[in-house]
N, C-alpha and C positions, 0 to 999 in steps of 0.2 A: 177484257180491258181492265187496267188497274184503276184503283179508286182515285178520286181527285186529290185526296190527302197525300198520295204518293207522288203526284206529279205537279199539279197546279192548285191554286186556291179553289175552293168549292165553286165559286162563281164561274170559273173558267170551264168547269165540267158542264154547267148549264149552257154556256156559250157553244161548246162543242156540239151539244144536242140541237140547239136552236139553229145553228148554222150548218145543219145536215151532217153531223159527225165527220167533220173534215180532217180530224186527226185520229188515227188508230195508234194509240199509245203503245210504246214498247213495253213488254211485261216487266222489264227492269230498266231503270235509267242507264243508258250505255256508259260504261266507264270511260274516262278521258284522262288526258295528261293533267297532272296536278297543277301545273302552271303553263302559260303560253299566251299568245296574243288574243286567243278567243276564250280565255278562262272566264267562267261565269256566264257564258252565252248559252241560252236555250235555243236550239236550232231544230227545225222540222225538215224532213226530206220528202220529196215527191215520191209517190208510190211505185216509181219505176227504178229507184235506187236500191241496190242491194246492201243490206246490213246483216252481217252474219247471224244466223239463227232466227231472223225475223222474216215474216211473210211480206213480199212485195208483189201485190196482185196486179199491178199495171192497170188498175181500174176496171178489171173485167172478172166476172164470175168464174170463167174457165181457169183462171190462175189463182183461185182463192186459197189454194194450198201450196202455192209456189214459195218455198222457203229458201232463203239464200244460204249458201254454204260458206261464202266468204264476203268480206266487206270490200266494196269498190274503192279505188284509190282516192277519188274525190272525197267521199265520206270519211275515209280513214285519215285523210289530211286534216279534216275538221276535228276529229277526235284527238289526233296528235297535237293539235294546237290548243287543246283545252276545252273545246266545245262539248256541250251535252246534247246528244241526239235524243229528242223526246219521243219521236215516232214518225210514222208515215202520213202524208196528207193525201186527201182524195184528189182524183184527176179524171180527165176524160178517158173513156175506154180506149186503151192502147195508145193514148196520146193523140188520137186521130180526130181532132175537132177544135175549133177556136172559140166557141161560145161558152164552154165550161159545163156543158150539159152531160150528165151521166144518168140515163134513165134506169139502168140496172142497179147501180150501187148508191145512187143519191147524188143530187146536184148541189154543190156548195152554194150557199146563199150569200149574195153581196151584203156586207155588213152595214152599208151606208143608208139602207132604207128599212125601217121597221114595219112599214105599212104594206109595201108592195114587194113581192118576192122578185128580185132582180138577179140576173146572171152575174157571175164573177169573172167571166172570161176564161179561156183555156189555152192549152190543156193543163197548165200548172195552176188550176183553180184553187185547190185547197191550200197550196203554199201561199198564194196571195192573200187569201182570207185569213190565214193564221197570223200573218204579219200585220195586216190591216187591223185585226181585232186585238192586237197587242198580246196575243197568247204566246208568241215567241219573238225573239229579237230579229231573227232572220230565218230564211228557208232556202233550200236548194230547189231549182226548177230545171227543166230542159226546154230548149227552144229549137223547133224545126221550121216553123213558119211565123214565129211571133209568140210562142207558147209561154215565154216568160214575160214579154213586154205587154201583151194584150191584157192578161189578168192583172198585172201590176198597174196598168193604166186605169182600168175600170175600178180597181180597189184603192187607188190613191197611195200607192207605194212606189219605191224605186226598184228597177230591175235592169240587169245587165245581160245582154246577149254577147258572149265572148266570141272571139275569132276561133275558127275551126282549129282543133288540135291543141289549144293552149291549156284547157282543163281536161284531164284524162276522162274517158268515157267508158272504161271497163267497169263492169258492174252496173251499167245503166241500160235498161232494156230499150232497144232501138225502135224507131219508127221508120225513118228514111235515112240510112247511114251517111249519105253525102250531104245531108241538110242538117243533121242533128248537132246540137251543141249544148253545153252545160253552163249554168250561170247562177249567180246569187240574186236573192230578192230580200230587200230590207227596207226600213223606213227611210234611211238616208244614203246619199252617195258615199259618204265617208265610211259607213259600215260596209257597203258593197266593195269599196276599195280595199278594206282590210281583208274581207273574204276573198277577193280576187288574188291578193298576194299569197294567202294561205293555199288556195286551190291551185295556183300555178307554180308555187314554190319560187316566186320571184319577188323583187322589191320594186315598187314604183319610184320613178325619179322624183326629185324635189319639184314642187309646183312652181311654175313660172308666173310672172305677172300677167294679168289679163290683157294688158295693152298689146301684147304680141300675138294674141289669138285671132283667128279668122273663122267666122261663122257665116255660112251661106244659107239663106232662107229659100226653101223650095218654092218656085213660082206657082201660084195657085192654079195657073193654066195647066200645070203638069199633074194635078191631083188625079188619081185614078177614079175616085168617087167624090161627090160633094160632101162637105163636112158640115156638121151642125154649126149655126152661128156662134154659139158659146165656145165651141172648140177653136174656131178661127180667132175670136176675140182673145182667148187665152194665149194662142200662139203669137198674136201681134203684141200682146202685153209682155210676153217672154222676150221677144225680140228687143223691145224697149229696155228691158232689164239688162240685156247684154250690151246695149249701147251705153247705158249708164256705167257699166263696169269697165268701159273702155275697149271693148272688143270691136274689131273691124268687122262690120256687118255688110253683107252684099246679098244679091239675089241671083239665083241660077235656075236653069232648066236642064234636065237630064238628056242625054243623047239616045234615050230609049223611052218607050211608053211603059210606065209602071204597071198598068193593067195587063199588058202583054207578058211582062215578066211574071206577074202573079199567075196568069193562066199557064205559062210554061212550067212554073214551079209546081203548080197543082198536078199537072200531068206526071211530072217526074217523081214527086212525093208519093202520089198514088201508085205509080209503077213499082217503086222500091218497097212500099208497104205491102203491096200485093205479092211481091216476090218473097217477102219474109213469111207471110201468113197463108199463102196459096194452099199448101198441103193441108193445113188445119181447116181452112174454109171449105175446101172441096170434100173433106171427110165429114165435117159436121157444121154446115153453115148456121144452124140454129143456135150454136154455142155463142155466136156473136150477137150483139144488140142490133136492133132494127136499123139504126143509123149507120153502123159499121157494115152491115149487110149491104145497104144501099151503096156505100162508098166502094166496097170491094166489087160489087157487081159492075159499077161504072168502070173501075180500074181494069177489070179483066177484059172489057170490050175495046179498050184503046188499042189501035193497030200499031204494030212495031214501027212503021214508018213515021207515025205521029210522035212516038217516043224518041226516035232517033233525031227527028227535026228539033224537038224541044231540047234535047241534049246538045246538039250543035249550036242552037241559039244561046244556050246557057254559056258555053265557052266564049262565044262572040261578045255577049253582053257583059260577062265578067271582065273581059279585056277592056271593053268600053268604059266600064266603071272605074277601073284602075287608072285609065288615062284621063278621065273626066274630073274626078274629085282629087285635088291635091292632097298629099299625105299630111300636110300641115293645116288642112281646112276641115271643118266639121259641118255637116249638113243639118239644118233645123227643119223639122216637119212634124205633122201630127203623128201620134202613135196609133190612134184609132180615130175614126171619123165621128164617133158619138160617145155619149156617156152610157152607163149600163142600162140596157132595156129590160123591161119586164120579161120574166121567164116565159110567160104564156104568149108573148108577142114574137118570139124568135122562130124563124123558119130556116132551119139549117140547110135547106135546099136552095136558098137564095144566095145573094152575094156574100162571100166570106168576110169575116171581121178583119182579116189580116191584109187588107189592101195596101196598107202603108208599112207593113212589117215583113211580109213574106219575101219581097224582092231582095231584102238585105241578105237573107240566107242564100238566095239564088245566086247572087254575085259574089258572095264571100266576104261581106263586110262585118263590122261589129257595131253595136248600137246600145244606147242607154235611154231608158224611159224615166221621166221625172214628173212628179205631181206639179201641176201648173195652174190650178184654179178649181172652181166649182161652178156648175150650172145653177139655174134658178131653183132647182129642186134639191140642191145640196149634194149633188153627185159629182165625184171627182173627174177632173179633166187632166190630160197628160200631154207633154211634148216629148219628142224623140230627137236624140242626137245620133247621127250616123257617121262613121268614119271608115277609112280603109282598114283592112286586116292588120292587126298589130298596133292599132292606135288607141287602145283602151286607156292608156295613161292620159292622153289628151282629153278624151271624153269625160273621164272621171274628174279631171282637174276643172274643166269648164262646168261640169254638173255640180261640183262642190261649191264653186264660186256662185253659181245661180242659187243654190240652197242657202248660202250664207246671206244672200240679198233678199230672200223670200222666206215665207213661213208655211207654204202649202204642205210641205212634207211633215210638219209638226202637228197638223190637225188630225184628230182621231174621231172615228164615228161614235155617236152616242149609242151605247149598247144596253141601256137600261131595259129596253123591250125584250132583249134576248136572254137575260139572266133569270134563271128560275128562282123563285123565292125559297 
């Protein structure tokens, strides 16, 4: 690891250690274009993104020597736009988990609590922590079932799950190819929008007046799990902000049960992940962490007819989603049901964190998570905007207007406890 004087101020090296070494710095700061829309930006990348000459371990000891021979397109576009790639961020082992826990290589610590060790969410845990701690301006994450949105929500930053295929995925180690997507994580929607343009090679259209926007609030009766009271209050407050902005606000119920979609997605994600890693697992199961072993043992036991039924249901529900949510309307709902729990209270065998996120990947939508408040303990709360595939411009415009009317995204954790003297 390079010295702090070669990368960040000395205090940031202390943060890196206190927050569980969430950035593995590149031996040299990666060269970038002299000028460009991201000139001067320090950006970190999740440990599943290939950067030529650097190790991308995908959060697992068995890939500790996995050195990339080329740079993936998404990362290269950042470099070409003038960004400085400072290094890789910690993640859940093989990206297969939503709480952000990595028992083998270290679990990134949520920076919003200096007293209790809390999870940061996963699987893009280190990317969220890096941005929240203001060590980098932005980071890249991947999202298979909410892996950008969940950690962004728990860490109080902004994160975009892009539509499938818009951002190139070559040079990104897969988890479940038909669910995987790549996206930006940053403090603000406007920064995510700039990154989205660079990553997709497109230009967003001019922003329209809020008076023409339509936002539908998900009926609480359709929630897949109960939400903490503070989360619901923040969601209600956010809805009132949109009303003040002149947005047409309604309420809606989906034509499917989100809990059923979450279950079907879990079956198919497990099946695809098992297909990718079956040979390695059957050769040497002990090379995988205990939680991954449990997940793969479960996946291998799922009968083919169950997988086929889930696949058929996915096609049906994706079509229902396309007919239900108009292309000019955005759905407002929680990102996660809670604020960051203590690490020692999490049971990964219980209900997944992604009850409000996983279904979006399942039906092929896009989504944006935004900071929207804090609970009584000072922990971040988030809201989520969901749209049809290809409606990122609308999500980003509405999210930007929300952040111009609020200041939740401007608040930073007090990290005095984490900086070494």
